[in-house]
C-alpha positions as YAML, in Angstrom:
chain: A
units: angstrom
residues:
- id: 1
  name: MET
  ca: [-15.38, 3.18, 32.83]
- id: 2
  name: SER
  ca: [-14.32, 2.65, 29.53]
- id: 3
  name: GLN
  ca: [-16.49, 2.86, 26.21]
- id: 4
  name: ALA
  ca: [-16.96, 1.15, 23.46]
- id: 5
  name: SER
  ca: [-17.78, 2.29, 19.93]
- id: 6
  name: THR
  ca: [-18.10, 0.47, 16.46]
- id: 7
  name: TYR
  ca: [-18.35, 1.83, 12.80]
- id: 8
  name: GLN
  ca: [-18.40, 0.36, 9.44]
- id: 9
  name: VAL
  ca: [-15.60, 1.12, 7.06]
- id: 10
  name: THR
  ca: [-15.56, 1.10, 3.23]
- id: 11
  name: GLY
  ca: [-12.78, 0.75, 0.92]
- id: 12
  name: MET
  ca: [-10.26, -1.03, 3.04]
- id: 13
  name: THR
  ca: [-8.77, -3.88, 1.35]
- id: 14
  name: CYS
  ca: [-5.37, -4.84, 3.50]
- id: 15
  name: GLY
  ca: [-3.36, -4.58, 6.70]
- id: 16
  name: HIS
  ca: [-1.64, -1.40, 5.74]
- id: 17
  name: CYS
  ca: [-5.19, -0.39, 5.23]
- id: 18
  name: GLU
  ca: [-6.11, -1.28, 8.59]
- id: 19
  name: ALA
  ca: [-3.04, 0.25, 10.09]
- id: 20
  name: ALA
  ca: [-3.84, 3.25, 8.26]
- id: 21
  name: VAL
  ca: [-6.93, 3.73, 10.10]
- id: 22
  name: ARG
  ca: [-6.01, 2.27, 13.30]
- id: 23
  name: THR
  ca: [-3.11, 5.01, 13.53]
- id: 24
  name: GLU
  ca: [-5.19, 8.07, 12.70]
- id: 25
  name: VAL
  ca: [-8.12, 6.64, 15.10]
- id: 26
  name: THR
  ca: [-5.21, 6.39, 17.83]
- id: 27
  name: LYS
  ca: [-4.56, 10.14, 17.75]
- id: 28
  name: ILE
  ca: [-7.93, 10.84, 19.34]
- id: 29
  name: ASP
  ca: [-8.16, 12.04, 22.90]
- id: 30
  name: GLY
  ca: [-8.90, 9.34, 25.14]
- id: 31
  name: VAL
  ca: [-8.60, 6.22, 22.73]
- id: 32
  name: ARG
  ca: [-7.25, 3.23, 24.64]
- id: 33
  name: ASP
  ca: [-7.71, 0.45, 21.78]
- id: 34
  name: VAL
  ca: [-8.48, 0.07, 18.49]
- id: 35
  name: ALA
  ca: [-9.39, -3.09, 16.28]
- id: 36
  name: VAL
  ca: [-9.66, -2.91, 12.62]
- id: 37
  name: ASP
  ca: [-10.78, -5.51, 10.38]
- id: 38
  name: ALA
  ca: [-10.62, -4.79, 6.60]
- id: 39
  name: GLY
  ca: [-12.36, -8.38, 5.67]
- id: 40
  name: THR
  ca: [-15.62, -7.62, 7.41]
- id: 41
  name: GLY
  ca: [-14.26, -3.45, 7.35]
- id: 42
  name: VAL
  ca: [-15.63, -3.11, 11.27]
- id: 43
  name: LEU
  ca: [-13.47, -0.84, 13.60]
- id: 44
  name: ALA
  ca: [-13.90, -1.37, 17.09]
- id: 45
  name: ILE
  ca: [-13.13, 1.29, 19.56]
- id: 46
  name: THR
  ca: [-12.36, 1.27, 23.07]
- id: 47
  name: SER
  ca: [-12.33, 4.78, 24.97]
- id: 48
  name: ASP
  ca: [-12.09, 6.67, 28.31]
- id: 49
  name: ALA
  ca: [-14.92, 8.54, 27.65]
- id: 50
  name: PRO
  ca: [-17.73, 8.75, 24.93]
- id: 51
  name: LEU
  ca: [-16.10, 10.20, 21.48]
- id: 52
  name: THR
  ca: [-18.13, 12.07, 19.45]
- id: 53
  name: ASP
  ca: [-18.96, 10.72, 15.37]
- id: 54
  name: ASP
  ca: [-17.20, 14.08, 14.07]
- id: 55
  name: ASP
  ca: [-13.97, 13.00, 15.60]
- id: 56
  name: VAL
  ca: [-14.02, 9.25, 14.57]
- id: 57
  name: LEU
  ca: [-15.46, 10.07, 11.02]
- id: 58
  name: ALA
  ca: [-12.57, 12.38, 10.86]
- id: 59
  name: ALA
  ca: [-10.17, 10.37, 11.57]
- id: 60
  name: VAL
  ca: [-10.78, 7.64, 9.16]
- id: 61
  name: ASP
  ca: [-11.40, 10.23, 6.73]
- id: 62
  name: GLU
  ca: [-7.85, 11.18, 7.13]
- id: 63
  name: ALA
  ca: [-6.97, 7.86, 7.21]
- id: 64
  name: GLY
  ca: [-8.27, 7.74, 3.49]
- id: 65
  name: TYR
  ca: [-11.48, 6.13, 3.80]
- id: 66
  name: GLU
  ca: [-15.36, 6.83, 5.02]
- id: 67
  name: ALA
  ca: [-17.23, 5.57, 7.85]
- id: 68
  name: VAL
  ca: [-20.73, 5.11, 9.44]
- id: 69
  name: ARG
  ca: [-21.61, 4.30, 13.13]
- id: 70
  name: ALA
  ca: [-22.72, 0.83, 13.05]
- id: 71
  name: SER
  ca: [-26.06, 0.18, 14.19]
...
């Protein structure tokens, strides 16, 4: 059963930003789909199992941005 997680990313302004975040988050084991919207800052992840916030936040940081889990 897949899991959905949503995060709010700050600092993204364009498609290149979206691609950078998507590339890093996709590297996390178990991630099946990543949707990123620079306009809203929303990062939506579908995964095979629950992801840890630490893994996701580290991936977003690696891409050069900051994120928090959306409520």
